[in-house]
N, C-alpha and C positions, 0 to 999 in steps of 0.2 A: 275952500272953507264950507261952501254950501253942501258939497258931497259929504264932508266929514260930519256936519250937523245932521244930515239926513240919516247917515249910518248910525250915529249915536242914538237917534230916535228909534230906529229899528232894533237896536241891541239893548236898549234900556229896559230894565225890569219895571213893569208897571203893575199897579193894582188893577184888577178888572174894573170894567165900567160900573158905575153906580146904578145897579138895576134893582127893581123891587124883588121881594122874595118870590113872587109869582113868576117873574121873568127868569129868575135863576132856576126855578124848578123846571120851567120849560126847556131852557138850554141844557140843564142837567139831564133831563129825560132823553134829549137827542144824544147827548154824550154817552149815557148808559146804553142806549140801543146800539150805538156804533161800537162801543167797547165789548159788549156781549157778542156782537157779530164777529169781531176780530178774534176774541178768545176762543170761541167755539170753532171758527174756521181753522185756527192754529192747532187746536187739539185734534181735529180730524183733517189735518193738512193733506194727506194723501187723497182722501175722498174729495176734498175741495178742489185740489189740483185736477183730479179726474173729471169733476163736474165742469171745470173751466175748459178742459180739453173737449168734452162732449158737446159744448156749445160752439166749438170751432175756433177757439183762440189758440194762436201759435205760442209756443213757449209757455205753457200753462203754469209751470212752477214760478217763473218770473212774475207773471200776472198775479198769482196767489200771494207771493211775498209782497208785491207792491200794493195790492189791495189791503192786505192785513196791516202793513205799516201805515198806509194812508188813513185807515179807520182808527187806529190807535192814536196817531198824531191829531186827527180831527177831534176825536173824543176828548183828549186832554185839553185842547184849545177851547172847548165848550164848557169846561168846569171852572168854578170860581177859584182859580189859582193865580198867584202872581207869576206872570210869564213875560218874556220879552215880546215886545210889540210885533216884531217880525215873525216870531214863532206863532203867535196867535193869528196873524194875518194869513200866513201860509196854511195854518191849520184850518182856517175858515174856507180857503180855496179848496183844500183837499176834501173837506166835508161836503162841499157842493159837488165836487167832481165824483166822489165815490157814491154819493146818493144818486147823482145823475147816471153813473155807470149802471147801477142796479135798475133804475127806471128804464133806461134804454134797452138793456138786455132782456128784461122781462116783457117789455112791450114788443120787442123783436120776436121773442119766442112765441108769444101768444098770437101775434099777427101773422107769423109764418106757419102757424099750425103745428109747430114742434112741441108745443106745451104738453100735449097728451102723451108724447113719447118719453118725457122726463118725469121722474118721480119726485124730483126735488127742485126747488127754486134757487137753492144755493146760498140764500141769505145767511144761514147759520151753519154752513158746512153740512155735515151729515146729520146734524141735530135739528129738531123741530121741522121735519120735512113737510113741505107743501108742494104739490104739483103746480107748476106755473099755470096760471089762469087769469081771467080778468080780475079775480079777487086779489091775486098777488100784485097785479098792476095798480090796483087801487091802494094797496098797502104801501108800495114803494112811492106812489104819488104823494101819499100823506107823509111819508118819511122825507121826501124831497122838500115839500113845503115846510115841514117842521125844521129841517136843517137850514133852509134858506132864511127862515124867520129867526132862528137862533143865532146864526152867523150875523145877521143884521143887528140883533140886539147886542151881542158881545162886542162886535167891532165898533159900534157906535155910529155907523153910517147914517142912520136915520136921525141922529141928534145933531148932525153937522149942518 
């Protein structure tokens, strides 16, 4: 009985948390950034795959597809849409994982000195190119904090 009730809670369509319009704007901003990243990476899929290969990831096509799917799912979970509780919770986890991936990769590139060798940080595929540097690390740090804050707002963890 308890498992069935738990599953029903995860699959139940729920209206998003009651947030202020300012809070929805913040979560929407995080969602828009993630969806733009995913769309531009998908448009330039070959270049995005090549970039992932250039930073040393095995099976870059699988990584590229996984990152794009995670960014889209995460973005949808941050918008003011009625979604299943489980979908929103998994989306929040994916949002943190994908923002963390970008943070770790850019920090690694800069700290290993490989930043000057690459012309692109990879955030937006072949579009909006920026060479990895401490500036891109600051950008992904801000994105990571924005995503964590947004997931906290949307999930309602802070209100429990």
